[in-house]
C-alpha positions, -999 to 999 in steps of 0.1 A, spaced: 306 -508 -411 282 -534 -398 271 -535 -362 287 -568 -353 320 -557 -366 318 -524 -348 309 -542 -315 337 -566 -320 362 -538 -325 349 -520 -294 352 -553 -275 388 -557 -287 396 -521 -277 382 -527 -242 403 -559 -239 434 -539 -251 428 -512 -225 424 -537 -197 454 -558 -207 475 -527 -210 465 -516 -175 474 -550 -161 507 -550 -178 515 -515 -165 506 -525 -129 529 -555 -130 557 -534 -146 555 -511 -116 561 -538 -90 596 -537 -76 602 -501 -85 609 -473 -59 576 -455 -59 557 -429 -40 536 -440 -10 503 -434 -29 513 -456 -58 526 -483 -34 492 -482 -16 475 -487 -49 498 -517 -57 492 -532 -23 454 -529 -29 459 -546 -63 479 -573 -46 453 -579 -19 420 -575 -38 426 -582 -75 454 -608 -77 435 -635 -57 405 -631 -81 428 -637 -111 438 -671 -98 473 -668 -114 507 -662 -100 521 -627 -105 544 -638 -133 517 -658 -152 493 -629 -149 519 -604 -163 527 -627 -192 490 -634 -199 482 -597 -199 511 -590 -223 500 -618 -247 463 -607 -245 474 -571 -253 493 -581 -284 465 -605 -295 439 -578 -293 461 -553 -312 467 -579 -339 430 -586 -344 418 -550 -348 434 -543 -382 421 -575 -400 386 -565 -389 391 -531 -405 404 -547 -437 375 -571 -439 350 -543 -435 366 -522 -463 367 -552 -487 331 -561 -479 317 -527 -489 327 -518 -525 306 -486 -526 326 -469 -500 347 -440 -513 385 -442 -506 387 -408 -490 358 -415 -466 373 -448 -456 406 -432 -449 390 -406 -427 370 -432 -408 400 -455 -402 425 -428 -393 415 -426 -356 417 -464 -353 452 -465 -368 463 -435 -348 454 -453 -316 478 -482 -326 
């Protein structure tokens, strides 16, 4: 695997993690929650939401779309790497790609 592809996959994984977290935060709004979680959501509402510059609904939808987009781009990068390196043995490629596919 070349370094640019590896860095791109790591970047997509970071985007996926962040988008998943944002989606989860917006999914928790409106539920009956413990005081600690409500305080965390209040802090999110006061500190983070103004920095996003989006309404709550737009931010939730954007995070969901970004999450799916990042997930959709990771497998094509893996396939491109496998096709670009004909010397790779099939078993070794399977072992290396198993953790990436298990995360999906």
